[in-house]
Steps between C-alpha positions, in 0.01 A plus 500: 500500500738209502723485184420138428139565530524783258677266253239240535221750426697621198556137378130430541412807287738394231355159486163646460615733219674207335173306514313781342771531227456128426132555468561781252738268305246236480266763358749572217662811610890557449649551838850331490691811633253571786519133600881500491513810724261345756699170509827698557337701779368171657839332489661799665260496788520118533880558532452736793257281688619262778492143355258370767254775407534452134453116532188550707364777263554262202303219672225739593478646157452151355211430745327836511437792250605729778799411715537832672176648644405799715345484844229754540314549827656179630382283207741310270390583147632168378271271693262755654542382851546736796851469642571435865502789737873453551558591139254792492629685814866498415652843455789389271285380211681501166833512688552134417387236255174332626291219382125441546465221759205359310590513130888549537510783250726801547306774664559875529291745706308761311394779743265792420 
């Protein structure tokens, strides 16, 4: 898998965790240390991402709850549209950073 794609998936996972921690905080739980650790990890990953990918990720994260989505059986799980055959038949999937041609989210291929 492409290193930048791995970083994007990790960043997305951290954003989901941070959102869950914020929900816990709203419920009255004390989670400051956990939150600090997650924010540090997020900043570290952001520092390793290429600036163009980070900027695009941030814009997508503002627009969608999920900025990085899997493709399963040729279907983008962001917009649930079947991707063009040219995407589906490629042999070097996950060897680069791809975007859904319909919803523009980052995509990665999930194969059984």
